[in-house]
N, C-alpha and C positions, 0 to 999 in steps of 0.2 A: 485551364480555360475550357478544355473540351467537355468537361462535365457540365459546366454552366451552359455551354453551347447546346449540349445534348438536351438538358432540361428545358432550355428556351425553345428548342426545336419541338420538344414534346408539347409544350404549351401551345405553340403555333399549330401543331397538328390537331390538338384538341379543339382549338378555336376554329380551325378550318372545318373540322367535322361538324361543330355546332352550326356554323354558317350554312354548310351544305344541308344539314338537317332542317334548318329554318327554311331554306329554299325548297327542299324536297317535300316537306309536309304540306299537304293541301291546306291552305288557309281556310278558316271558317268564313262564310260569307260576311262581308262587311256590313255591320249593323247600322253605322252612322248615327247611333244614339247620341244626342247632344250636339250633332253637327248643325250648323245654322247656315242659311243662305242670306247673305248681306247684300244690300243694294246701295251703290254709290252713284252719284251723277257728276262726272268730270266737267268742270266749268272753265278750266284753263288748259292751255297746251301742255304745261308741265304736269298737271294731274293726269291728262290723257296718256302722255308718254310714260309716266310712272306705272299706270295700269297695264300698258302694253308690255313694259319690261317685266312686270310681275307675271304676266301671261306666258312670256317666253321662258322665264325661269322654271316654270312647271311645278312650283310647290303647292299651288292652290288650284282648285277646280273651278274654272270659269264657266258658269252656266250661260251667261250672256256676255259676249266679248266686248271689249272697248271698241266703239266704232266712231263716235263723233262727240263734239262738245254738246252737252245738254242731253245726251242720250244715256239712259241708265245702264249700269254694268252690274251683273249679279255674280257673286262669288260665294262658293260653299267653303266654309272652314270647319275642319274637324275640331273636337274639343281641345286637343293638344296644340293645334295651330292657331286657334282663334285669337289668343292674346297678341301674338306677333303680327297677325294679319291686321287687327284693329290698330295696333301701334303704327304699322307701316302706312296705313291709310291716313291716320290722324296726322302723322308727320307731314303729309302733303296736303293737309287742310281738307281731306275728304271725310265728310260725316256720313256714317253708315246707318241705314235703317234696316230693320230685320224683316226680310221677306218671308222666310220660313223658320220659326223658332226652334223646331226640333225635327230635322229631316227623318231621323230614325223612327220617330213615333208615327209619322205619316206613312212611311214604308211598311211598318208593322201592321197598321190597320188595313192597308191595301192588300198586303200578302194574306192576311186573315180572310178577307172577303173572297180573294181568289181561291183559297183553299176550300172555303165553304161552297163556293159555286161549282168547283170542279171544272178544270179548264181543258179537258182532253178533246172536247168536240168544238169545232169552229163555230164561233158566234161573235157578235159585236157588243155583248154585255160585258166582256172583259178582254184583256190582252192575252195573246197566246204565243207559245214558243215556236221555234223554227220548224220542229217536226209536225206540229199540228197544222201550221200554215201550208207546209209541203203536201201533207196528206189531203188537205182540203182542195188544193189545186188539182191534185190527181183525181179527186172525186168529181170535180167540175167536168173533166174530160169524159168521164163515164156518163154523167148525167146530161151533158149538153155536147154530144160529139159533133154536131153540125156547126157549133160556134167556137169550140175550144180545142187547142192543141197544146200539149206540154212537152217540152224538149229539155233534156239534161244538157246544158251547154258548158259545164265546167265543174270544177271541184275547188272548194276553199282550201286555205292553207292547212287546216286541221282535218280535211277530208270530207267535208259536207258537200252533198250534191247541190249545185246551183241550177235552178230551173228557169226557163223562159216560158211564160204563158202567153199564147197568142189568141186573141179574140177577134172574130170576124167571119163573115160568110161570103164575102164578095171576091175572094181570090187574092193571091199574093201580090197582085199589081196595084191593089187599091192603096191610097195614101195612108200613112201610118202615124201613130202617136206612140212614142216610147216613154214608158213611165217606170221610174224606180223609186224605191223607198228604203229606209233603214240603213243608209250609208253610214250614219253615226248610230252606234249600237243602242244607246240609251234613249233615243228619240222614239219611244214605243208607239206614239200616236201615228207615226208615219206608216209603218206596215199595216196598222189597224185601219187607217183611212184608205190606203191603196186597195186593200182587200175588200173593204166595204163598197168601194166604187165598182170594183170588178163584179161583186155579187149583184149589185143593182143592174148593171149592164146586161148580165147574163140571165138573171131570173125574171126580169120584167120585159114582157114581149113588146112593150111600147118602143123598145130600142132596136127592134129587128131591122128597121130601115137604116138606122145609123150604122149598125154592124154590117149591113150589106155594102156600105160605102166607105167605111173607115176601119182599118185594122188597129188594134191596140196590142202593143208588145209590152208585157208587164213582168217586172222582177221586183216583188214587194220587199225583199230583205237581202240587199246585196253585200252585207257584211255579216255573213251567217255565224262566224266564230265569235265575233264581238257580241252579237245578239244573244247567242247561247250563253255567253259568259255573264251577261246582265241578268239572266235568270238564275244562274248557278252560284256566282261568286260576288260580283260587284255591279249593283244596279246602275251605277253611273259610269261604266266603262264606255268609251267613245270610239276608240280606234279599232284597228284589226288586232289579231293576236299573234302576228309573226315574230320570230326571234329578231333581235337587233344586236349590234355590237356594243350595247351599253354595259359598262362595268357594274352597273347597279341592277342588272337583270330586267331593265324596263322593256316592255314588249309593245309591239304594234306601231303602225304609222297611222296618221290621219288620212283616211282614204279620199277625203275631199280636198287634200292638198297634194295628191299623188299623180294627177293627170298631167300629161306631157304638153302643156301649153303655158309658156312663161313660168315653168315649174320653179318653185322656191324663190321667186324674185321678191315677193313681198307677202307679209301676213302669215308666214309659215316659219317653222323652226327647224334647225339642223340637230337639235338635241333630242335623242330618242326617248327621253323621259317627259318631253313636252306633249301636251294634248294636241298640239298642232304640228307635230313632227312630220315633215314632208316625205319621209322615207329616204333611203340611201340614194335612190335615183328615181326618175319618173317611171311610173308603172312597175315599181318594185313589188307592189301588192297584187297577188295573183287574181284576187276577186275583181279588181279594177280592170285587169287585162281581159277577164272574161266578159265584163260588161262592154268594154271598148270594142272587143271583137264582134259582139252582136250588133252594136250600133254601126260599125264599119260594114258588116256583111249586108245589113239592110239598106245602107247607103242613102240614096236620094229618095227612097220611099218614105223616109221619116221626115215629116213636115214640122213636127213639134216634139221637143224633148222636155219632159217634166220630171223634176227630182224633188221629192218631198222630205222636209226636215221639220224639226221643231226647236225652239218655240220663238214667238215674237209677232206672228201675224203679219208677214211680209210676203209680197209677190214680186220677185226680183228677176231682172234680166241682165245679161252681160253689159259691161265687162267687170270682172272681179279684180283684175290685175292692174287696172288703171282707171282714173276718173273720166277718161275719154269715153264717149258713147259710140256704139256701132253706128255706121252711116244710116242704117234702117231702123234706128231706135224708135222712131215715131210709130212704125208698124207694130213693134213689140209692145210699146206702151198702150196703143189703142186696144189691142186684143186683151192685154192685162186689165185695163180699165173695165172693159165689158165683162170679163170673167169675174172680177172682184165685185162689181155692182150686183151681179147675180148671187154671188156668195153672201154678201151683206144682207140681201133682201130676205134671206131665210130666217136668221136669228139675230140680225143686227150686228153681227161681228164685224169689226172694222179692220181693214188691212191697209198697210202702207205699200205704195208701188214705186218702183224706181230701179235704177241700175244697182248692181250689187255693191259697188264701191261707194256710190252716192247714198245708198240706203243703209248699208251696214259698214263695212270696213274693207279696205283693200286686202284681198287674199288670193294669191295665185295658186294655180294647180287644181281648180275646181272643175267638176264634171260639166257644168253648164257652159263655162268658157270653152272647154275642149269641144263640146258638141257643136257649138257655133263656129269656133275659130279653126278647128281642124276638120271636123266631119261635115261642116257646111249646113247644119240644121238651122234654118232661119229663126224659128221661134223656140228659143231655149230659155227655160225658166227654172229658178229655184224657189220653191214655196216653203215658207216657214209657217207651220200650222199653229194652232192654239198652244198656250195661252199667251198672256203678256208678262207672266212671271209669278202669279199668285201660287201656282203649283209647279210651274216650269216643267221639268221632265216627268214629274209625278202627277201628270194630268189624270184626274180621277176617271175610272172606267165609265162612269155615267155621262162623260162628255164625248165618248167615242162616236156614238150614233149622231148627236148633233153636229160634231165636227165632220163626220162622213157626209151627212145630208147637205151641209152648206158647200163643202168642197166639191161634191158631185155636181152641184148646180154650175159651179165654175168650169168643171171639166166638160159638161154638156155644151156650154158656150164655145169652148175651144174646139170640141169635136165637131159641132155643127159648122163652125167656121171652116174647118178642114174639109168637111164634106162639100160645102158650098163652093169652096175655092178650088179644090184639087181633084174631086172625084168626077170622073168622066162617065 
């Protein structure tokens, strides 16, 4: 028996080595050729629950999560997974329409454009990686020393520097707006829009009075490792890149389920392979601790918290963990209505407004709930930028500037409100 055991052992060792080799060799970037984005609309409770189960299982990439009856859900299936995905949907009476027939083709043509353009210098003709954005922020301080300061406030899991950019000329006691972007790595339009708005504020002297009365605290890309990974390996990576205790080697937590306010109560997963994994405990992700500490440090100076996501064209306020509304929801709604009507007036882009749970789906552990519920920021908003699913996360670069233009009009409404209400 010992010889049989010995050779069995050898086979196991060889297998182990193969598995290790597979884990250790850097995968080629995912091409997603033949992947499709399918759209289904749940019309019954059973269909909605089935989609929510599929989301929690983590086998498919949900681009637009199940939120309510009659509200579209977008799911990307790879070539190998499409048949079982379609079968699973059909079994529950869900008829899928094709949103994007070949994800890989769209990715290829966009990557080609980016290569031709050359993307080492910051602009809004295209999307830029983390290093380009950081270098650009440093250049603002050199070019506009009276308006901008840049402070290294932390380090990501993989060692990338996280910077806080402060805009303003009225001194530290002026009321502030805290803005972050890129919490979900693949939502490229978010950092692009945030940096576009910063650029407008700083380079156009028309805003010198606003900047004398309101401070802007900006972190355009608060999931640096995930963002870098969407450029190098997987365009549709959403989470952080931290190690987990997953037996399958799954990495990362959903940073927008990781905040310590009703953490993991609803709309989050305890499975490290899920896109909505809440993490092993609240604030397990160092990047979120860094952002938390800045918001905490600034304290009552922050009158508005804005966090930018994509996609769906929604302007949302708390709560995300319950259908109950904050007692001052009417104030939040009024300001949101004014901001969105300014946004829509630019290019006619329509947005839905409401509380997170009533607009999308219950999801606890989000940054806006924490900003309001723990840090006491009255006006906390999550903004889901363009589009409504024609391109989803692959929003073409020629939509960056229009998205920036319209969103900046909304920001101006919010900033002028802060100036008029809180600046002495």
